[in-house]
mmCIF file as gemmi writes it, N, C-alpha and C atoms, coordinates in Angstrom:
data_model
loop_
_atom_site.group_PDB
_atom_site.id
_atom_site.type_symbol
_atom_site.label_atom_id
_atom_site.label_alt_id
_atom_site.label_comp_id
_atom_site.label_asym_id
_atom_site.label_entity_id
_atom_site.label_seq_id
_atom_site.pdbx_PDB_ins_code
_atom_site.Cartn_x
_atom_site.Cartn_y
_atom_site.Cartn_z
_atom_site.occupancy
_atom_site.B_iso_or_equiv
_atom_site.pdbx_formal_charge
_atom_site.auth_seq_id
_atom_site.auth_asym_id
_atom_site.pdbx_PDB_model_num
ATOM 1 N N . MET Axp A 1 ? 59.388 -7.217 13.923 1 0 ? 1 A 1
ATOM 2 C CA . MET Axp A 1 ? 60.338 -6.917 12.655 1 0 ? 1 A 1
ATOM 3 C C . MET Axp A 1 ? 60.323 -5.614 12.879 1 0 ? 1 A 1
ATOM 4 N N . LYS Axp A 2 ? 61.92 -5.433 12.639 1 0 ? 2 A 1
ATOM 5 C CA . LYS Axp A 2 ? 62.045 -3.511 12.367 1 0 ? 2 A 1
ATOM 6 C C . LYS Axp A 2 ? 62.163 -3.116 11.196 1 0 ? 2 A 1
ATOM 7 N N . THR Axp A 3 ? 61.697 -1.472 11.681 1 0 ? 3 A 1
ATOM 8 C CA . THR Axp A 3 ? 61.665 -1.371 10.019 1 0 ? 3 A 1
ATOM 9 C C . THR Axp A 3 ? 62.259 0.469 10.186 1 0 ? 3 A 1
ATOM 10 N N . ALA Axp A 4 ? 62.04 1.052 9.582 1 0 ? 4 A 1
ATOM 11 C CA . ALA Axp A 4 ? 62.666 2.586 9.333 1 0 ? 4 A 1
ATOM 12 C C . ALA Axp A 4 ? 61.693 2.915 8.606 1 0 ? 4 A 1
ATOM 13 N N . ILE Axp A 5 ? 61.07 4.4 8.77 1 0 ? 5 A 1
ATOM 14 C CA . ILE Axp A 5 ? 60.088 4.991 7.877 1 0 ? 5 A 1
ATOM 15 C C . ILE Axp A 5 ? 60.825 6.215 7.922 1 0 ? 5 A 1
ATOM 16 N N . SER Axp A 6 ? 60.04 7.212 7.276 1 0 ? 6 A 1
ATOM 17 C CA . SER Axp A 6 ? 59.844 8.694 7.289 1 0 ? 6 A 1
ATOM 18 C C . SER Axp A 6 ? 58.876 9.134 7.066 1 0 ? 6 A 1
ATOM 19 N N . ILE Axp A 7 ? 58.106 9.862 8.207 1 0 ? 7 A 1
ATOM 20 C CA . ILE Axp A 7 ? 56.829 10.505 8.148 1 0 ? 7 A 1
ATOM 21 C C . ILE Axp A 7 ? 57.125 11.727 8.279 1 0 ? 7 A 1
ATOM 22 N N . PRO Axp A 8 ? 55.937 13.12 7.733 1 0 ? 8 A 1
ATOM 23 C CA . PRO Axp A 8 ? 55.892 14.402 8.062 1 0 ? 8 A 1
ATOM 24 C C . PRO Axp A 8 ? 56.1 14.428 9.458 1 0 ? 8 A 1
ATOM 25 N N . ASP Axp A 9 ? 56.426 15.885 9.794 1 0 ? 9 A 1
ATOM 26 C CA . ASP Axp A 9 ? 56.653 15.456 11.232 1 0 ? 9 A 1
ATOM 27 C C . ASP Axp A 9 ? 55.817 16.585 12.563 1 0 ? 9 A 1
ATOM 28 N N . ASP Axp A 10 ? 54.606 16.66 11.395 1 0 ? 10 A 1
ATOM 29 C CA . ASP Axp A 10 ? 53.186 16.649 11.71 1 0 ? 10 A 1
ATOM 30 C C . ASP Axp A 10 ? 52.47 15.198 12.498 1 0 ? 10 A 1
ATOM 31 N N . VAL Axp A 11 ? 52.619 14.868 11.028 1 0 ? 11 A 1
ATOM 32 C CA . VAL Axp A 11 ? 52.021 12.915 11.804 1 0 ? 11 A 1
ATOM 33 C C . VAL Axp A 11 ? 52.654 12.697 12.576 1 0 ? 11 A 1
ATOM 34 N N . PHE Axp A 12 ? 54.111 12.402 12.983 1 0 ? 12 A 1
ATOM 35 C CA . PHE Axp A 12 ? 54.714 12.315 14.024 1 0 ? 12 A 1
ATOM 36 C C . PHE Axp A 12 ? 54.3 12.789 15.516 1 0 ? 12 A 1
ATOM 37 N N . ALA Axp A 13 ? 53.765 13.674 15.46 1 0 ? 13 A 1
ATOM 38 C CA . ALA Axp A 13 ? 53.899 14.699 16.301 1 0 ? 13 A 1
ATOM 39 C C . ALA Axp A 13 ? 52.125 14.505 16.749 1 0 ? 13 A 1
ATOM 40 N N . ASP Axp A 14 ? 51.083 13.956 15.809 1 0 ? 14 A 1
ATOM 41 C CA . ASP Axp A 14 ? 50.171 13.351 16.143 1 0 ? 14 A 1
ATOM 42 C C . ASP Axp A 14 ? 49.991 12.121 16.571 1 0 ? 14 A 1
ATOM 43 N N . ALA Axp A 15 ? 51.054 11.008 16.113 1 0 ? 15 A 1
ATOM 44 C CA . ALA Axp A 15 ? 50.739 9.511 16.37 1 0 ? 15 A 1
ATOM 45 C C . ALA Axp A 15 ? 51.8 9.879 18.133 1 0 ? 15 A 1
ATOM 46 N N . GLU Axp A 16 ? 52.091 10.232 18.444 1 0 ? 16 A 1
ATOM 47 C CA . GLU Axp A 16 ? 52.974 10.502 19.377 1 0 ? 16 A 1
ATOM 48 C C . GLU Axp A 16 ? 52.219 11.236 20.662 1 0 ? 16 A 1
ATOM 49 N N . GLN Axp A 17 ? 51.377 12.2 19.868 1 0 ? 17 A 1
ATOM 50 C CA . GLN Axp A 17 ? 50.198 12.324 21.549 1 0 ? 17 A 1
ATOM 51 C C . GLN Axp A 17 ? 49.029 11.583 21.02 1 0 ? 17 A 1
ATOM 52 N N . LEU Axp A 18 ? 49.143 10.506 20.339 1 0 ? 18 A 1
ATOM 53 C CA . LEU Axp A 18 ? 47.837 9.603 20.166 1 0 ? 18 A 1
ATOM 54 C C . LEU Axp A 18 ? 47.951 8.164 21.151 1 0 ? 18 A 1
ATOM 55 N N . ALA Axp A 19 ? 49.561 8.003 20.963 1 0 ? 19 A 1
ATOM 56 C CA . ALA Axp A 19 ? 49.927 6.947 21.701 1 0 ? 19 A 1
ATOM 57 C C . ALA Axp A 19 ? 49.863 7.33 23.144 1 0 ? 19 A 1
ATOM 58 N N . ARG Axp A 20 ? 50.328 8.421 23.85 1 0 ? 20 A 1
ATOM 59 C CA . ARG Axp A 20 ? 50.155 8.714 25.296 1 0 ? 20 A 1
ATOM 60 C C . ARG Axp A 20 ? 49.174 8.714 25.758 1 0 ? 20 A 1
ATOM 61 N N . GLU Axp A 21 ? 48.205 9.316 24.645 1 0 ? 21 A 1
ATOM 62 C CA . GLU Axp A 21 ? 46.307 9.221 25.158 1 0 ? 21 A 1
ATOM 63 C C . GLU Axp A 21 ? 45.88 7.888 25.539 1 0 ? 21 A 1
ATOM 64 N N . LEU Axp A 22 ? 46.61 7.141 24.241 1 0 ? 22 A 1
ATOM 65 C CA . LEU Axp A 22 ? 45.896 5.558 24.777 1 0 ? 22 A 1
ATOM 66 C C . LEU Axp A 22 ? 46.925 4.738 25.151 1 0 ? 22 A 1
ATOM 67 N N . LYS Axp A 23 ? 47.872 5.571 25.925 1 0 ? 23 A 1
ATOM 68 C CA . LYS Axp A 23 ? 48.805 4.526 26.782 1 0 ? 23 A 1
ATOM 69 C C . LYS Axp A 23 ? 49.241 3.018 26.058 1 0 ? 23 A 1
ATOM 70 N N . LYS Axp A 24 ? 49.79 3.803 24.853 1 0 ? 24 A 1
ATOM 71 C CA . LYS Axp A 24 ? 50.413 2.495 23.675 1 0 ? 24 A 1
ATOM 72 C C . LYS Axp A 24 ? 51.752 2.913 23.5 1 0 ? 24 A 1
ATOM 73 N N . SER Axp A 25 ? 52.542 1.987 22.644 1 0 ? 25 A 1
ATOM 74 C CA . SER Axp A 25 ? 53.815 2.554 22.826 1 0 ? 25 A 1
ATOM 75 C C . SER Axp A 25 ? 53.705 2.494 21.171 1 0 ? 25 A 1
ATOM 76 N N . ARG Axp A 26 ? 54.213 3.562 20.715 1 0 ? 26 A 1
ATOM 77 C CA . ARG Axp A 26 ? 54.796 3.424 19.224 1 0 ? 26 A 1
ATOM 78 C C . ARG Axp A 26 ? 54.842 2.532 18.401 1 0 ? 26 A 1
ATOM 79 N N . SER Axp A 27 ? 55.563 1.737 18.679 1 0 ? 27 A 1
ATOM 80 C CA . SER Axp A 27 ? 55.542 0.38 17.848 1 0 ? 27 A 1
ATOM 81 C C . SER Axp A 27 ? 53.987 -0.188 17.327 1 0 ? 27 A 1
ATOM 82 N N . ARG Axp A 28 ? 53.468 -0.32 18.999 1 0 ? 28 A 1
ATOM 83 C CA . ARG Axp A 28 ? 52.004 -0.384 18.749 1 0 ? 28 A 1
ATOM 84 C C . ARG Axp A 28 ? 51.119 0.528 18.207 1 0 ? 28 A 1
ATOM 85 N N . LEU Axp A 29 ? 51.008 1.559 17.967 1 0 ? 29 A 1
ATOM 86 C CA . LEU Axp A 29 ? 50.371 2.484 17.648 1 0 ? 29 A 1
ATOM 87 C C . LEU Axp A 29 ? 50.417 2.397 16.077 1 0 ? 29 A 1
ATOM 88 N N . TYR Axp A 30 ? 51.842 2.764 15.67 1 0 ? 30 A 1
ATOM 89 C CA . TYR Axp A 30 ? 51.878 1.918 14.116 1 0 ? 30 A 1
ATOM 90 C C . TYR Axp A 30 ? 51.418 0.877 13.408 1 0 ? 30 A 1
ATOM 91 N N . GLY Axp A 31 ? 51.378 -0.075 14.528 1 0 ? 31 A 1
ATOM 92 C CA . GLY Axp A 31 ? 51.632 -1.382 14.092 1 0 ? 31 A 1
ATOM 93 C C . GLY Axp A 31 ? 49.963 -1.579 13.709 1 0 ? 31 A 1
ATOM 94 N N . ASP Axp A 32 ? 49.101 -1.208 14.705 1 0 ? 32 A 1
ATOM 95 C CA . ASP Axp A 32 ? 47.608 -1.284 14.831 1 0 ? 32 A 1
ATOM 96 C C . ASP Axp A 32 ? 47.074 -0.593 13.618 1 0 ? 32 A 1
ATOM 97 N N . ALA Axp A 33 ? 47.861 0.625 13.463 1 0 ? 33 A 1
ATOM 98 C CA . ALA Axp A 33 ? 47.003 1.879 11.997 1 0 ? 33 A 1
ATOM 99 C C . ALA Axp A 33 ? 47.415 0.722 10.89 1 0 ? 33 A 1
ATOM 100 N N . VAL Axp A 34 ? 48.54 0.242 10.753 1 0 ? 34 A 1
ATOM 101 C CA . VAL Axp A 34 ? 49.034 -0.374 9.427 1 0 ? 34 A 1
ATOM 102 C C . VAL Axp A 34 ? 47.734 -1.065 9.135 1 0 ? 34 A 1
ATOM 103 N N . ARG Axp A 35 ? 47.398 -2.316 10.677 1 0 ? 35 A 1
ATOM 104 C CA . ARG Axp A 35 ? 46.863 -3.537 10.191 1 0 ? 35 A 1
ATOM 105 C C . ARG Axp A 35 ? 45.162 -2.945 9.508 1 0 ? 35 A 1
ATOM 106 N N . GLU Axp A 36 ? 45.008 -1.906 10.434 1 0 ? 36 A 1
ATOM 107 C CA . GLU Axp A 36 ? 43.39 -1.817 10.473 1 0 ? 36 A 1
ATOM 108 C C . GLU Axp A 36 ? 43.475 -1.041 8.872 1 0 ? 36 A 1
ATOM 109 N N . TYR Axp A 37 ? 44.183 -0.194 8.436 1 0 ? 37 A 1
ATOM 110 C CA . TYR Axp A 37 ? 44.601 0.081 7.166 1 0 ? 37 A 1
ATOM 111 C C . TYR Axp A 37 ? 44.336 -0.769 5.684 1 0 ? 37 A 1
ATOM 112 N N . VAL Axp A 38 ? 45.258 -2.063 6.144 1 0 ? 38 A 1
ATOM 113 C CA . VAL Axp A 38 ? 45.327 -2.734 4.961 1 0 ? 38 A 1
ATOM 114 C C . VAL Axp A 38 ? 44.01 -3.768 5.404 1 0 ? 38 A 1
ATOM 115 N N . ALA Axp A 39 ? 43.334 -3.773 6.349 1 0 ? 39 A 1
ATOM 116 C CA . ALA Axp A 39 ? 41.732 -4.36 6.329 1 0 ? 39 A 1
ATOM 117 C C . ALA Axp A 39 ? 40.85 -3.45 5.736 1 0 ? 39 A 1
ATOM 118 N N . ARG Axp A 40 ? 41.15 -2.693 5.486 1 0 ? 40 A 1
ATOM 119 C CA . ARG Axp A 40 ? 39.952 -1.612 5.066 1 0 ? 40 A 1
ATOM 120 C C . ARG Axp A 40 ? 40.255 -1.435 3.582 1 0 ? 40 A 1
ATOM 121 N N . HIS Axp A 41 ? 41.672 -1.277 3.131 1 0 ? 41 A 1
ATOM 122 C CA . HIS Axp A 41 ? 41.627 -1.357 1.687 1 0 ? 41 A 1
ATOM 123 C C . HIS Axp A 41 ? 41.954 -2.779 0.582 1 0 ? 41 A 1
ATOM 124 N N . SER Axp A 42 ? 41.53 -3.641 1.968 1 0 ? 42 A 1
ATOM 125 C CA . SER Axp A 42 ? 41.698 -4.811 1.126 1 0 ? 42 A 1
ATOM 126 C C . SER Axp A 42 ? 40.658 -5.07 0.44 1 0 ? 42 A 1
ATOM 127 N N . ALA Axp A 43 ? 40.955 -6.222 -1.025 1 0 ? 43 A 1
ATOM 128 C CA . ALA Axp A 43 ? 40.162 -6.211 -1.91 1 0 ? 43 A 1
ATOM 129 C C . ALA Axp A 43 ? 38.606 -7.026 -1.14 1 0 ? 43 A 1
ATOM 130 N N . GLN Axp A 44 ? 38.69 -7.589 -0.541 1 0 ? 44 A 1
ATOM 131 C CA . GLN Axp A 44 ? 37.896 -8.158 0.072 1 0 ? 44 A 1
ATOM 132 C C . GLN Axp A 44 ? 36.368 -7.018 0.812 1 0 ? 44 A 1
ATOM 133 N N . SER Axp A 45 ? 37.314 -6.555 1.648 1 0 ? 45 A 1
ATOM 134 C CA . SER Axp A 45 ? 36.987 -5.136 2.464 1 0 ? 45 A 1
ATOM 135 C C . SER Axp A 45 ? 35.921 -4.434 1.127 1 0 ? 45 A 1
ATOM 136 N N . ILE Axp A 46 ? 36.499 -4.23 0.037 1 0 ? 46 A 1
ATOM 137 C CA . ILE Axp A 46 ? 35.972 -3.472 -1.014 1 0 ? 46 A 1
ATOM 138 C C . ILE Axp A 46 ? 34.704 -4.036 -1.319 1 0 ? 46 A 1
ATOM 139 N N . THR Axp A 47 ? 35.089 -4.745 -1.814 1 0 ? 47 A 1
ATOM 140 C CA . THR Axp A 47 ? 34.323 -5.539 -2.284 1 0 ? 47 A 1
ATOM 141 C C . THR Axp A 47 ? 32.712 -5.554 -0.97 1 0 ? 47 A 1
ATOM 142 N N . GLU Axp A 48 ? 32.48 -6.434 -0.062 1 0 ? 48 A 1
ATOM 143 C CA . GLU Axp A 48 ? 31.853 -6.374 0.841 1 0 ? 48 A 1
ATOM 144 C C . GLU Axp A 48 ? 31.35 -4.905 1.553 1 0 ? 48 A 1
ATOM 145 N N . SER Axp A 49 ? 32.289 -3.795 1.332 1 0 ? 49 A 1
ATOM 146 C CA . SER Axp A 49 ? 31.283 -2.126 1.172 1 0 ? 49 A 1
ATOM 147 C C . SER Axp A 49 ? 30.687 -2.029 -0.05 1 0 ? 49 A 1
ATOM 148 N N . LEU Axp A 50 ? 30.95 -2.47 -1.269 1 0 ? 50 A 1
ATOM 149 C CA . LEU Axp A 50 ? 30.439 -2.458 -2.432 1 0 ? 50 A 1
ATOM 150 C C . LEU Axp A 50 ? 29.102 -3.18 -2.525 1 0 ? 50 A 1
ATOM 151 N N . ASP Axp A 51 ? 28.732 -4.385 -1.734 1 0 ? 51 A 1
ATOM 152 C CA . ASP Axp A 51 ? 27.822 -5.011 -1.9 1 0 ? 51 A 1
ATOM 153 C C . ASP Axp A 51 ? 26.912 -4.652 -0.706 1 0 ? 51 A 1
ATOM 154 N N . ARG Axp A 52 ? 27.33 -4.169 0.193 1 0 ? 52 A 1
ATOM 155 C CA . ARG Axp A 52 ? 26.413 -3.68 1.239 1 0 ? 52 A 1
ATOM 156 C C . ARG Axp A 52 ? 25.88 -1.836 0.839 1 0 ? 52 A 1
ATOM 157 N N . VAL Axp A 53 ? 26.553 -1.508 0.164 1 0 ? 53 A 1
ATOM 158 C CA . VAL Axp A 53 ? 25.86 -0.627 -0.783 1 0 ? 53 A 1
ATOM 159 C C . VAL Axp A 53 ? 24.755 -0.327 -1.454 1 0 ? 53 A 1
ATOM 160 N N . CYS Axp A 54 ? 25.466 -1.829 -2.276 1 0 ? 54 A 1
ATOM 161 C CA . CYS Axp A 54 ? 24.257 -2.333 -3.745 1 0 ? 54 A 1
ATOM 162 C C . CYS Axp A 54 ? 22.815 -2.787 -2.752 1 0 ? 54 A 1
ATOM 163 N N . ASP Axp A 55 ? 23.327 -3.159 -2.036 1 0 ? 55 A 1
ATOM 164 C CA . ASP Axp A 55 ? 22.133 -3.926 -0.755 1 0 ? 55 A 1
ATOM 165 C C . ASP Axp A 55 ? 21.077 -2.641 -0.631 1 0 ? 55 A 1
ATOM 166 N N . GLU Axp A 56 ? 21.651 -1.68 0.008 1 0 ? 56 A 1
ATOM 167 C CA . GLU Axp A 56 ? 21.122 -0.475 0.43 1 0 ? 56 A 1
ATOM 168 C C . GLU Axp A 56 ? 20.519 0.298 -0.56 1 0 ? 56 A 1
ATOM 169 N N . VAL Axp A 57 ? 20.948 0.352 -2.091 1 0 ? 57 A 1
ATOM 170 C CA . VAL Axp A 57 ? 19.92 0.664 -3.111 1 0 ? 57 A 1
ATOM 171 C C . VAL Axp A 57 ? 19.26 0.061 -4.12 1 0 ? 57 A 1
ATOM 172 N N . ASP Axp A 58 ? 19.623 -1.338 -3.872 1 0 ? 58 A 1
ATOM 173 C CA . ASP Axp A 58 ? 18.865 -2.508 -4.606 1 0 ? 58 A 1
ATOM 174 C C . ASP Axp A 58 ? 19.751 -2.559 -6.366 1 0 ? 58 A 1
ATOM 175 N N . CYS Axp A 59 ? 20.945 -2.268 -6.304 1 0 ? 59 A 1
ATOM 176 C CA . CYS Axp A 59 ? 21.811 -1.911 -7.474 1 0 ? 59 A 1
ATOM 177 C C . CYS Axp A 59 ? 21.296 -3.247 -8.433 1 0 ? 59 A 1
ATOM 178 N N . ARG Axp A 60 ? 21.608 -4.352 -7.623 1 0 ? 60 A 1
ATOM 179 C CA . ARG Axp A 60 ? 20.875 -4.904 -8.446 1 0 ? 60 A 1
ATOM 180 C C . ARG Axp A 60 ? 20.046 -5.476 -9.381 1 0 ? 60 A 1
ATOM 181 N N . VAL Axp A 61 ? 18.345 -4.738 -8.899 1 0 ? 61 A 1
ATOM 182 C CA . VAL Axp A 61 ? 17.604 -4.562 -9.691 1 0 ? 61 A 1
ATOM 183 C C . VAL Axp A 61 ? 17.674 -3.713 -11.308 1 0 ? 61 A 1
ATOM 184 N N . GLU Axp A 62 ? 18.469 -2.703 -10.78 1 0 ? 62 A 1
ATOM 185 C CA . GLU Axp A 62 ? 18.756 -1.791 -11.765 1 0 ? 62 A 1
ATOM 186 C C . GLU Axp A 62 ? 19.891 -2.2 -12.877 1 0 ? 62 A 1
ATOM 187 N N . LEU Axp A 63 ? 20.705 -3.102 -12.174 1 0 ? 63 A 1
ATOM 188 C CA . LEU Axp A 63 ? 21.578 -3.591 -13.414 1 0 ? 63 A 1
ATOM 189 C C . LEU Axp A 63 ? 20.992 -4.751 -14.087 1 0 ? 63 A 1
ATOM 190 N N . ALA Axp A 64 ? 19.955 -5.535 -13.734 1 0 ? 64 A 1
ATOM 191 C CA . ALA Axp A 64 ? 19.398 -6.384 -14.029 1 0 ? 64 A 1
ATOM 192 C C . ALA Axp A 64 ? 18.039 -5.88 -14.998 1 0 ? 64 A 1
ATOM 193 N N . ARG Axp A 65 ? 17.663 -4.893 -14.881 1 0 ? 65 A 1
ATOM 194 C CA . ARG Axp A 65 ? 17.253 -4.125 -15.9 1 0 ? 65 A 1
ATOM 195 C C . ARG Axp A 65 ? 18.018 -3.697 -17.291 1 0 ? 65 A 1
ATOM 196 N N . ALA Axp A 66 ? 18.795 -3.167 -16.9 1 0 ? 66 A 1
ATOM 197 C CA . ALA Axp A 66 ? 19.669 -2.385 -17.869 1 0 ? 66 A 1
ATOM 198 C C . ALA Axp A 66 ? 20.242 -3.063 -18.902 1 0 ? 66 A 1
ATOM 199 N N . ALA Axp A 67 ? 20.696 -4.137 -17.944 1 0 ? 67 A 1
ATOM 200 C CA . ALA Axp A 67 ? 20.906 -5.688 -18.948 1 0 ? 67 A 1
ATOM 201 C C . ALA Axp A 67 ? 19.868 -6.191 -19.811 1 0 ? 67 A 1
ATOM 202 N N . THR Axp A 68 ? 18.799 -6.489 -19.181 1 0 ? 68 A 1
ATOM 203 C CA . THR Axp A 68 ? 17.756 -6.678 -20.547 1 0 ? 68 A 1
ATOM 204 C C . THR Axp A 68 ? 17.211 -5.713 -21.079 1 0 ? 68 A 1
ATOM 205 N N . ARG Axp A 69 ? 17.581 -4.376 -20.846 1 0 ? 69 A 1
ATOM 206 C CA . ARG Axp A 69 ? 16.986 -3.618 -21.931 1 0 ? 69 A 1
ATOM 207 C C . ARG Axp A 69 ? 18.044 -3.424 -23.228 1 0 ? 69 A 1
ATOM 208 N N . ARG Axp A 70 ? 19.327 -3.25 -23.095 1 0 ? 70 A 1
ATOM 209 C CA . ARG Axp A 70 ? 20.237 -4.009 -23.615 1 0 ? 70 A 1
ATOM 210 C C . ARG Axp A 70 ? 20.322 -4.716 -24.839 1 0 ? 70 A 1
ATOM 211 N N . THR Axp A 71 ? 19.556 -5.77 -24.29 1 0 ? 71 A 1
ATOM 212 C CA . THR Axp A 71 ? 19.602 -6.92 -24.539 1 0 ? 71 A 1
ATOM 213 C C . THR Axp A 71 ? 18.562 -6.819 -25.308 1 0 ? 71 A 1
ATOM 214 N N . PHE Axp A 72 ? 17.618 -6.359 -25.158 1 0 ? 72 A 1
ATOM 215 C CA . PHE Axp A 72 ? 16.004 -6.608 -26.214 1 0 ? 72 A 1
ATOM 216 C C . PHE Axp A 72 ? 16.576 -5.224 -27.493 1 0 ? 72 A 1
ATOM 217 N N . GLU Axp A 73 ? 17.227 -4.303 -26.827 1 0 ? 73 A 1
ATOM 218 C CA . GLU Axp A 73 ? 17.642 -3.491 -28.184 1 0 ? 73 A 1
ATOM 219 C C . GLU Axp A 73 ? 18.26 -3.78 -29.329 1 0 ? 73 A 1
ATOM 220 N N . ARG Axp A 74 ? 19.653 -4.739 -28.666 1 0 ? 74 A 1
ATOM 221 C CA . ARG Axp A 74 ? 19.82 -5.322 -29.807 1 0 ? 74 A 1
ATOM 222 C C . ARG Axp A 74 ? 19.63 -6.514 -30.327 1 0 ? 74 A 1
ATOM 223 N N . SER Axp A 75 ? 18.18 -7.146 -29.674 1 0 ? 75 A 1
ATOM 224 C CA . SER Axp A 75 ? 17.453 -7.853 -30.909 1 0 ? 75 A 1
ATOM 225 C C . SER Axp A 75 ? 16.567 -7.468 -31.999 1 0 ? 75 A 1
ATOM 226 N N . ASP Axp A 76 ? 16.831 -8.414 -32.995 1 0 ? 76 A 1
ATOM 227 C CA . ASP Axp A 76 ? 15.46 -8.374 -33.422 1 0 ? 76 A 1
ATOM 228 C C . ASP Axp A 76 ? 14.166 -9.155 -33.098 1 0 ? 76 A 1
ATOM 229 N N . TRP Axp A 77 ? 13.296 -8.184 -33.285 1 0 ? 77 A 1
ATOM 230 C CA . TRP Axp A 77 ? 11.989 -8.864 -32.912 1 0 ? 77 A 1
ATOM 231 C C . TRP Axp A 77 ? 11.059 -9.435 -34.591 1 0 ? 77 A 1
């Protein structure tokens, strides 16, 4: 598919240089860049990233503690 976009001159120059270094066409470079951007910013990717962070810092345990604490605070014993 053909499309036209406007980008700043410095971004264009950097992309041209990178395309030459990677021996890729401009179209291929821009296509790869957009594909990577979409993958990185998709909802699933964001969820997976958050899950990885939570696994590292054990968020679920702290969230469960906070929820339990709030429940007890609202309850009459």
